[in-house]
BABAKOL-82580 format. One line per 3 residues: their letters; for each residue x, y, z of N, C-alpha, C, O. Coordinates in steps of 0.05 Angstrom, whole numbers. Each point is the difference from the previous one (the first is absolute). Layout:
a> X/Y/Z/X/Y/Z/X/Y/Z/X/Y/Z; ...
This chain:
mti> 4871/3919/3413/-22/-17/-1/-5/-20/-26/2/6/-24; -9/-29/34/0/-19/-21/-28/-3/-14/-21/-3/13; 21/4/-39/-26/2/-14/-8/-32/-5/14/-17/-12
rvl> -40/12/24/-10/-25/-3/-16/-3/-23/-21/13/-3; 32/-33/-14/-11/-4/-27/-16/-27/-3/11/-22/5; -36/24/-14/-16/-23/-7/0/-6/-31/-4/17/-17
lad> 10/-42/11/-3/-6/-31/-25/-12/-4/-7/-18/15; -10/25/-36/-23/-12/-8/-1/-3/-29/-6/19/-15; 14/-47/5/-1/-8/-26/-6/-27/-6/11/-16/15
dqa> -26/6/-33/-6/-25/0/19/-20/-10/-4/-25/1; 29/37/-14/19/-14/-8/24/-2/21/10/20/10; -2/-42/-4/16/-4/23/29/7/-8/15/11/16
llr> -8/-17/-42/25/6/-9/3/32/2/21/9/8; -40/7/-15/3/30/2/4/9/29/14/19/6; -28/-34/11/0/10/29/27/-7/7/13/17/13
saf> -2/-39/-18/30/-6/6/18/18/-7/16/8/17; -16/2/-43/16/20/-11/-3/24/16/21/9/10; -45/4/-6/-7/24/14/13/-4/30/11/19/11
rvl> -13/-41/-1/7/-4/29/30/5/2/10/16/16; 8/-33/-36/28/6/-3/7/28/1/15/11/16; -28/0/-35/5/32/-7/-4/17/27/17/14/10
ves> -43/-18/1/-4/17/23/17/-6/23/9/18/14; -4/-43/-8/17/-6/24/33/6/-4/16/-3/18; -10/10/-45/26/10/-3/4/29/13/23/9/4
epd> -44/3/2/1/27/12/-1/2/27/-18/-13/12; 35/29/2/5/1/29/-26/9/15/-6/-5/23; -9/23/-42/-20/15/16/-28/-12/-6/-22/11/6
mav> 24/-36/-18/-28/-13/-7/2/-28/8/22/-11/4; -48/-1/-1/-3/-29/10/-27/-7/-12/-20/15/2; 20/-41/-15/-25/-13/-7/-11/-16/23/12/-18/10
vge> -37/26/-2/-14/-8/22/-19/-24/-6/-10/-14/18; 4/9/-45/-18/-18/-9/-7/-2/-30/4/20/-15; -14/-41/5/-6/-4/-28/-28/-12/-2/-7/-19/14
asd> -8/30/-32/-26/-6/-4/-7/-7/-32/10/13/-18; -28/-34/14/-2/-10/-26/-27/12/-12/-6/-4/-23; -9/17/39/-24/14/-8/-7/23/16/12/6/20
gae> -32/9/-29/-6/25/14/-12/-1/28/3/19/16; -18/-43/-9/-13/-5/26/23/-4/19/1/12/22; 20/-29/-31/20/-5/18/20/25/5/14/2/20
avr> -14/14/-40/17/25/2/-13/20/20/14/15/14; -39/-15/-13/-15/16/22/3/-10/25/5/16/18; -6/-41/-14/6/-13/27/26/3/8/5/6/23
lak> 13/-11/-41/29/5/7/9/26/9/16/4/19; -28/13/-35/8/29/4/-6/7/28/16/13/14; -40/-22/-5/-6/5/31/14/-14/18/8/11/20
eek> -3/-37/-24/13/-17/19/28/9/3/11/1/22; 2/4/-46/32/7/1/4/30/3/23/8/0; -43/9/3/2/29/1/19/8/-21/21/12/6
adv> -28/-17/-33/17/10/-21/0/28/-5/-21/12/5; 40/1/-13/3/28/-8/-9/4/-33/-14/18/-9; 25/-38/-5/-5/2/-30/-7/-27/-9/13/-19/8
vlm> -34/16/-27/-7/-23/-13/7/4/-29/-7/20/-13; 20/-39/3/6/-3/-29/-23/-19/-12/0/-25/4; -18/38/-18/-24/-14/-7/-4/-8/-27/-2/20/-15
dir> 0/-43/4/-4/-6/-25/-29/6/-5/-17/-6/17; 10/18/-40/-27/8/-4/-18/-20/-7/-24/1/7; 35/-23/-23/-17/-20/-8/8/-29/12/20/-12/-7
mpg> -37/4/27/3/-25/14/-25/-13/2/-21/14/0; 21/-41/3/-26/-16/2/-14/8/27/11/10/19; -35/-15/-20/-19/4/22/-3/32/7/-12/16/-16
tdg> 22/-9/36/2/31/5/24/11/-8/23/-4/9; -31/23/-32/24/9/-15/10/25/13/-10/8/21; 30/4/-32/17/21/13/-15/24/3/5/16/18
laa> -23/-11/-35/-18/23/0/-18/-1/24/0/19/16; -15/-40/-12/-17/-7/24/16/0/26/-10/11/20; 33/-21/-21/15/-3/25/12/30/7/4/6/23
trl> 1/12/-44/9/27/6/-23/18/12/2/17/17; -25/-24/-30/-22/11/11/-8/-6/31/-8/18/16; 12/-42/-10/-6/-10/25/19/12/25/-5/7/23
isa> 29/-8/-37/26/13/17/-6/31/8/3/9/23; -12/5/-44/-3/29/1/-23/5/16/-1/22/11; -19/-40/-8/-25/6/14/2/-9/32/-17/7/16
dpa> 37/-21/-9/4/-8/24/15/17/22/25/-1/-2; -36/15/21/15/17/16/23/-11/11/21/13/5; -25/-41/1/24/-13/13/26/-2/-18/22/-7/7
laq> -29/13/-32/23/-3/-21/5/26/-9/7/1/-23; -8/21/37/4/28/-12/26/6/-10/6/16/-18; 13/-34/35/29/7/-5/11/-14/-25/22/6/-10
vrv> -38/-25/-1/6/-15/-24/1/13/-25/-19/14/-6; 39/-15/-9/0/13/-27/4/-27/-20/14/-20/5; -29/25/-27/-2/-20/-22/13/11/-23/-7/22/-10
vil> 26/-38/0/13/5/-27/-9/-22/-20/8/-23/3; -26/30/-22/-9/-19/-20/23/-7/-20/13/19/-10; -7/-44/4/17/-11/-18/-16/-12/-21/-17/-17/3
ttf> 24/27/-27/-16/-9/-23/14/-1/-26/17/17/-5; -24/-36/-13/11/-2/-26/-4/22/-18/15/7/-19; -41/6/27/-11/21/-20/5/26/15/-6/3/24
evd> 17/15/-39/11/26/12/-27/17/7/-2/10/22; -18/-7/-42/-19/18/6/-29/-17/-13/-5/-5/-23; -10/-1/42/-27/-12/-6/-19/9/18/6/16/18
dyv> -31/-25/-23/-23/9/21/4/-12/25/-9/11/20; 23/-36/-17/4/-13/26/16/16/17/-5/3/24; 28/11/-36/19/18/14/-15/24/11/4/8/23
vra> -20/2/-39/-14/27/9/-19/-9/23/-2/14/21; -12/-38/-25/-19/-9/22/18/-4/25/-10/7/22; 34/-17/-22/18/-5/19/6/26/17/-2/1/24
lra> 8/18/-39/3/26/11/-22/11/15/2/12/21; -24/-16/-34/-26/14/14/-5/-21/28/-10/9/21; 17/-35/-26/-3/-16/21/18/6/26/-8/-7/22
gas> 31/21/-26/15/6/19/30/-6/0/14/3/20; -5/-13/-45/24/-9/-7/19/28/0/-7/22/-9; 30/-27/21/19/25/0/14/3/-28/13/21/-4
gfl> -16/-40/-15/10/3/-26/2/-26/-15/-13/-19/7; 29/19/-26/3/-27/-15/28/2/-15/10/21/-8; 1/-47/5/23/-4/-13/-1/-23/-21/-11/-21/6
gkg> 24/23/-31/-1/-20/-17/18/-26/12/20/5/13; -27/-29/-19/15/-21/8/28/-3/-15/17/-17/8; -13/32/-27/25/0/-14/16/21/7/20/4/-13
sep> -26/14/36/19/20/8/25/-13/12/3/-23/7; 14/45/-7/28/-9/12/0/-8/31/-18/11/14; 34/-25/-4/-1/-4/27/0/25/18/-14/4/19
eel> 33/13/-29/3/25/18/-31/17/-2/-9/12/20; -3/-14/-40/-28/12/-2/-16/-12/20/-14/14/15; 14/-42/-14/-18/-9/20/7/7/29/-17/5/17
lna> 42/-5/-10/12/5/25/-8/30/7/-9/6/22; 11/10/-41/-8/28/3/-30/6/4/-9/18/14; -6/-37/-28/-30/1/3/-6/-6/27/-17/14/13
irl> 29/-34/-3/-7/-8/30/7/23/21/-14/5/20; 37/6/-26/7/25/19/-20/22/-5/-11/10/20; 5/-3/-42/-20/21/-7/-25/-3/14/-10/18/14
aag> -2/-43/-18/-26/-7/11/0/0/28/-20/8/13; 41/-17/0/4/-1/32/-1/27/9/-10/6/22; 20/12/-39/3/31/9/-26/15/-7/-2/24/5
gea> -19/-38/-18/-25/12/-5/3/17/-28/-16/19/-4; 35/-25/-14/1/13/-24/-17/-15/-21/-5/-24/2; -5/42/-23/-13/-14/-20/21/-12/-18/22/10/-3
lls> -31/-33/-8/22/-14/-19/-15/-9/-25/-20/-14/0; 32/25/-23/-9/-7/-27/25/-8/-14/21/12/3; -24/-35/-19/25/-6/-13/4/19/-29/-19/11/-10
paa> 42/-10/1/5/19/-18/-16/-3/-23/-8/20/-12; 3/-43/4/-17/-6/-27/-28/9/8/-13/9/-19; 1/-10/41/-25/11/8/1/24/13/1/2/25
tkg> -1/19/-43/3/28/9/-25/11/15/-23/-9/-3; 29/30/20/-24/8/15/-23/14/-20/-24/-2/3; 37/14/-22/-20/10/-19/-16/-19/-13/-24/7/-4
lia> 31/-31/-3/-17/-17/-13/-21/-13/18/-23/-5/-8; 33/1/34/-20/-11/20/-19/24/3/-24/-4/-1; 33/30/5/-18/18/5/-23/5/-21/-23/6/6
rfl> 32/-11/-32/-17/6/-23/-22/-23/4/-24/5/-3; 36/-30/9/-22/-23/2/-17/4/24/-25/-4/-3; 33/12/25/-19/6/26/-20/25/-11/-24/-2/4
aqg> 35/23/-17/-18/21/-9/-17/-8/-17/-22/12/1; 26/-33/-20/-20/-8/-20/-19/-19/13/-19/-9/-13; 22/2/34/-19/-18/15/14/-25/8/-11/-13/18
gad> 33/4/-27/14/-23/6/-15/-22/-5/-13/-2/-21; 13/-17/39/-10/-29/-4/-30/0/1/-13/-16/-13; 2/34/29/-29/-2/4/-16/20/-19/-25/0/2
gag> 38/17/-19/-14/18/-16/-12/24/13/-13/16/-14; 18/-12/38/-10/24/15/23/23/-1/23/-3/9; -34/28/-21/19/20/-2/7/14/27/-7/-10/22
pdp> 20/31/-24/6/15/26/-24/6/18/-20/6/-13; 17/-7/38/-23/5/14/8/18/25/5/-11/21; -3/37/-24/5/16/23/-17/-4/24/9/7/22
erf> -33/-16/-23/-19/-5/22/9/-22/18/-7/0/23; 23/-18/-33/11/-21/15/20/8/18/7/-15/19; 5/40/-24/23/8/17/-7/24/13/14/19/-6
gnl> -32/-15/22/-9/24/11/21/12/19/3/24/4; 14/-45/7/19/9/18/22/16/-15/20/6/13; -21/0/-36/20/19/-13/-7/27/9/18/18/0
dal> -42/-13/9/-7/29/10/15/4/26/3/22/9; 9/-46/4/12/4/27/28/6/-5/15/7/19; -7/-8/-42/30/7/-5/6/29/0/-18/14/-10
tsr> 39/-2/19/7/27/-4/9/5/-30/2/-18/-16; 4/43/10/6/3/-26/28/-12/-6/4/-14/-20; 15/19/39/23/-13/-1/4/-32/-4/16/-11/-15
ere> -35/0/30/-3/-28/1/-8/-9/-28/11/-20/-10; -31/35/-2/-9/-6/-27/23/1/-19/4/-19/-16; 11/42/18/22/4/-20/20/-21/5/10/-10/-20
vlv> -2/2/42/17/-24/4/-10/-27/-14/15/-16/-12; -43/13/16/-13/-24/-9/0/-1/-30/-3/-22/-12; 5/43/-1/1/2/-29/29/-7/-7/3/-16/-18
qva> 17/25/32/25/-7/-6/8/-31/6/18/-11/-14; -29/0/32/2/-25/8/-12/-19/-26/13/-19/-10; -36/28/3/-11/-16/-24/15/3/-24/-3/-16/-18
agl> 20/36/16/17/2/-25/26/-19/5/16/-3/-18; -15/-9/42/23/-18/3/25/11/10/22/-11/-3; -24/35/15/23/16/10/7/-13/29/-18/-9/14
snd> 43/8/-8/11/-7/29/-6/25/21/-5/22/-8; 5/-29/32/1/24/16/21/22/-5/-5/24/0; 29/-34/-4/20/20/-7/-5/15/-25/4/24/0
eia> -14/-36/-23/-8/14/-22/-24/20/6/-1/23/-10; -17/-33/25/-22/22/7/11/23/15/-7/23/-3; 25/-30/21/11/26/19/13/16/-19/-3/24/3
erl> 20/-34/-24/14/21/-16/-20/14/-16/3/24/-5; -24/-36/-5/-20/12/-15/-17/23/13/-8/21/-11; 3/-28/37/-18/17/13/17/18/22/-12/15/16
evs> 38/-18/-18/19/14/14/-10/3/31/-7/20/12; 8/-48/-4/0/-7/32/16/-22/4/13/-11/-18; -12/5/42/17/-22/10/-14/-27/-5/-25/-2/1
plt> 44/-22/-7/-13/-22/-3/-16/-11/24/-19/-14/-3; 28/21/27/-16/-7/26/-28/12/-2/-19/-13/9; 16/37/-20/-24/15/-4/-19/-15/-16/-24/-3/6
vkt> 36/-7/-29/-14/-15/-18/-10/-26/9/-23/-8/-5; 41/-5/20/-6/-24/15/-24/5/17/-19/-16/-1; 19/35/16/-25/5/21/-25/5/-18/-22/-8/8
hvn> 24/21/-28/-24/8/-19/-10/-27/-9/-24/-5/1; 43/-15/-13/-10/-23/-10/-14/-16/20/-22/-10/-6; 35/5/32/-8/-14/21/-30/8/7/-18/-16/3
ram> 15/44/-1/-28/9/5/-19/-4/-20/-24/-4/5; 33/5/-27/-19/-4/-24/-8/-32/0/-23/-6/-5; 41/-13/11/-4/-28/4/-22/-2/22/-19/-15/-4
akl> 21/29/27/-15/-6/22/-30/12/-4/-19/-10/11; 19/32/-27/-28/9/-7/-12/-13/-17/-24/-1/2; 37/-11/-23/-12/-16/-23/-4/-30/7/-13/-14/-15
gar> 23/6/38/0/-28/4/19/-19/-18/-5/-24/-4; 28/38/-6/15/-11/-16/23/-19/15/12/9/19; -8/-33/-28/21/-16/12/27/9/-5/18/-2/17
dra> -12/11/-42/28/9/-8/-7/21/-23/-23/7/-6; 47/-1/-4/2/18/-28/-14/-9/-22/-13/15/-14; 15/-40/9/-15/-15/-24/-29/5/3/-11/7/-20
qlv> -4/-9/44/-26/6/4/-5/29/-4/-23/6/-8; 42/15/13/-2/23/-6/-5/6/-29/-18/14/-8; 38/-28/-6/-4/2/-30/-25/-4/-12/-10/15/-16
via> 0/-41/28/-24/-9/-11/-23/21/4/-16/5/-18; 14/7/45/-19/14/8/2/28/-14/-21/11/-6; 47/1/1/0/23/-19/-12/0/-27/-10/20/-10
yes> 12/-44/-4/-8/-5/-23/-31/-6/-2/-15/11/-16; 6/-30/35/-25/-10/-2/-20/22/11/-23/-1/-7; 33/21/24/-16/23/9/-4/20/-20/-18/16/2
glv> 35/-17/-22/3/22/-22/13/23/8/-2/21/-14; 18/-22/37/17/23/7/21/1/-17/9/23/-6; 3/-44/-6/19/3/-20/-8/-14/-26/-11/-22/1
rpr> 15/33/-23/-7/-11/-24/23/-7/-18/18/16/-5; -20/-43/-6/23/-9/-14/6/17/-29/-18/12/-12; 43/-13/5/7/12/-26/-3/-20/-21/12/-21/3
md> -26/26/-23/-9/-20/-17/20/1/-29/-6/-12/-21; 29/28/25/19/-1/-22/18/-22/6/18/-6/-16
């Protein structure tokens, strides 16, 4: 299956560079280019994109607002957003994760990292660049992140719908473990872990694993280590 990629960046030179890189891969195709967030939302729908590489700072409708619009539109439920940013960790990135982004990557990342990011996002995986560790983002979320609100379990009443095993798997997902790593730790099969992850996403209304990470910390189910 070919991964349909949409490029959203206000710099034409960067879009051209990304296009050359993406289209060098046999399993990917660039289906459109957008210079602002509003155009990105429109093209994501028109071109049936699988993954949007979204610049976080653009004129007019920025990447954050565009990500929120994509995440909130049922017609775009299949679209995954990877935020591209010059800044590895800031409040905009955390807001983007909350808005529905599958993760983010620094613009200075190696080409293979970018291509891997596209494949991970298309497969529903959470993506955080090496410099932006899950622990640091988790700490920011737990301390209130960009809006100053701390963990609020009441916002996530659906946690009660999770089985004890689903909660256990959710905790491991929040730690950044893959299905194989979780399976080894819990002594079950990777397929069983995948089933628990999918059920947790369905019950919590999460688009992907990145959203499970956000929910785990914002609900207070998982607390960050402060060392």
